[in-house]
C-alpha positions as CSV (number, residue, x, y, z in Angstrom):
1,X,11.3,-18.2,-11.0
2,X,7.8,-17.0,-11.1
3,X,5.5,-17.3,-8.2
4,X,2.3,-19.1,-9.2
5,X,0.3,-16.5,-7.3
6,X,1.7,-13.7,-9.4
7,X,-0.6,-11.8,-11.6
8,X,0.4,-10.3,-14.9
9,X,1.2,-6.6,-14.7
10,X,-1.4,-5.8,-17.3
11,X,-4.1,-6.6,-14.7
12,X,-3.3,-3.2,-13.1
13,X,-5.7,-0.3,-13.6
14,X,-4.9,1.9,-16.6
15,X,-2.5,4.8,-15.9
16,X,-5.3,7.4,-15.8
17,X,-7.1,5.4,-13.1
18,X,-3.9,5.2,-11.1
19,X,-3.4,8.9,-11.5
20,X,-7.0,9.6,-10.4
21,X,-6.6,7.3,-7.3
22,X,-3.4,9.1,-6.3
23,X,-5.0,12.6,-6.9
24,X,-8.2,11.7,-4.9
25,X,-6.5,10.0,-2.0
26,X,-5.2,11.7,1.2
27,X,-4.5,9.0,3.7
28,X,-2.1,6.1,3.1
29,X,-1.5,3.3,5.6
30,X,2.0,1.8,5.0
31,X,2.2,-1.8,6.1
32,X,5.7,-2.8,6.9
33,X,7.1,0.8,7.1
34,X,10.6,0.7,8.5
35,X,12.3,3.3,10.7
36,X,15.6,2.7,8.9
37,X,16.4,5.5,6.4
38,X,18.1,3.0,4.1
39,X,14.9,1.1,3.5
40,X,12.7,1.8,0.5
41,X,9.6,1.9,2.6
42,X,11.1,4.8,4.6
43,X,12.1,6.9,1.6
44,X,8.7,6.3,-0.1
45,X,6.9,7.4,3.1
46,X,9.1,10.5,3.4
47,X,8.3,11.3,-0.3
48,X,4.5,10.8,0.3
49,X,4.6,13.0,3.4
50,X,6.4,15.7,1.5
51,X,3.7,15.7,-1.2
52,X,0.8,16.2,1.2
53,X,-0.3,12.7,2.1
54,X,-1.0,11.7,5.6
55,X,0.9,8.5,6.2
56,X,0.0,6.0,8.9
57,X,2.7,3.5,9.7
58,X,1.6,-0.1,10.4
59,X,4.4,-1.8,12.2
60,X,3.8,-3.7,15.5
61,X,7.4,-3.4,16.7
62,X,7.5,0.5,16.7
63,X,5.7,3.3,18.5
64,X,6.5,6.0,16.0
65,X,8.1,6.3,12.6
66,X,8.8,9.6,10.8
67,X,7.0,11.4,13.6
68,X,3.7,9.4,13.1
69,X,2.1,7.0,15.5
70,X,2.4,3.4,14.5
71,X,-0.4,0.9,14.7
72,X,0.1,-2.8,15.1
73,X,-2.5,-3.7,12.5
74,X,-4.8,-2.1,9.9
75,X,-7.8,-2.9,12.2
76,X,-6.5,-0.6,14.9
77,X,-6.2,2.6,12.7
78,X,-8.9,4.9,14.1
79,X,-9.7,6.8,10.9
80,X,-10.6,6.0,7.3
81,X,-7.7,5.0,5.0
82,X,-7.7,5.6,1.2
83,X,-4.8,3.4,0.2
84,X,-3.2,0.4,2.0
85,X,0.4,0.3,0.7
86,X,2.1,-3.0,1.4
87,X,5.9,-3.4,2.0
88,X,6.0,-6.9,3.3
89,X,7.1,-10.2,2.0
90,X,4.9,-12.3,-0.3
91,X,3.8,-14.7,2.5
92,X,2.3,-11.9,4.5
93,X,0.2,-10.5,1.6
94,X,-2.9,-12.7,2.0
95,X,-3.4,-11.8,5.6
96,X,-2.8,-8.1,5.0
97,X,-5.2,-8.0,2.1
98,X,-7.8,-9.8,4.3
99,X,-7.3,-7.0,6.9
100,X,-7.5,-4.4,4.3
101,X,-10.8,-5.7,2.9
102,X,-12.3,-5.3,6.4
103,X,-11.4,-1.6,6.7
104,X,-12.6,-0.8,3.1
105,X,-9.9,1.5,1.7
106,X,-10.2,2.7,-1.9
107,X,-7.2,0.6,-2.9
108,X,-4.7,-2.0,-2.0
109,X,-1.2,-1.2,-3.4
110,X,1.5,-3.9,-3.6
111,X,4.9,-2.4,-3.9
112,X,7.3,-3.2,-6.7
113,X,8.0,-6.9,-6.9
114,X,4.9,-7.9,-5.1
115,X,2.0,-9.5,-6.9
116,X,-0.5,-12.1,-5.5
117,X,-3.3,-13.2,-7.8
118,X,-5.6,-14.7,-5.1
119,X,-5.3,-11.8,-2.8
120,X,-5.8,-9.3,-5.6
121,X,-8.9,-11.1,-6.7
122,X,-10.3,-11.1,-3.1
123,X,-9.7,-7.4,-2.9
124,X,-11.3,-6.7,-6.3
125,X,-14.4,-8.8,-5.3
126,X,-14.7,-6.5,-2.2
127,X,-14.8,-3.5,-4.6
128,X,-11.2,-2.3,-4.0
129,X,-8.8,-1.1,-6.7
130,X,-5.7,-3.2,-6.8
131,X,-2.3,-2.1,-8.0
132,X,0.5,-4.7,-8.0
133,X,4.2,-4.6,-8.5
134,X,4.4,-0.8,-8.9
135,X,6.1,1.8,-6.8
136,X,3.6,4.4,-5.5
137,X,6.4,7.0,-5.4
138,X,7.3,6.4,-9.1
139,X,3.6,6.5,-10.1
140,X,3.1,9.8,-8.2
141,X,6.2,11.3,-9.8
142,X,4.5,10.8,-13.2
143,X,1.8,13.3,-12.0
144,X,4.3,16.0,-11.4
């Protein structure tokens, strides 16, 4: 069953723009990062760290994940963020995108399986790049 808020995958930026975004970005806030090694968010974060990105966990229930200080929200991160990578359920996406717009990253990235038309449009209107229903690790691997 399709969610009426889902956007078609062809609304993502072209592959060369995604590649440029990943090449130019250094700091990735991962909203919903889990400390459990069996979770996709954890393996993706480990991969990103291993490839030179600074990851900033956003998880209000943890103090540290993968050796990095956790923040309860995007608003509390004390430095600029290039990409906000979202690993939360669909219902949480609008509020997270609203927070992301306020901190002005280059991009909002909704992980594989997540797409939310209204939130994507809000982010685009604020000048952000939006990638939906794509895995940031898979897209980065294409650059290797």
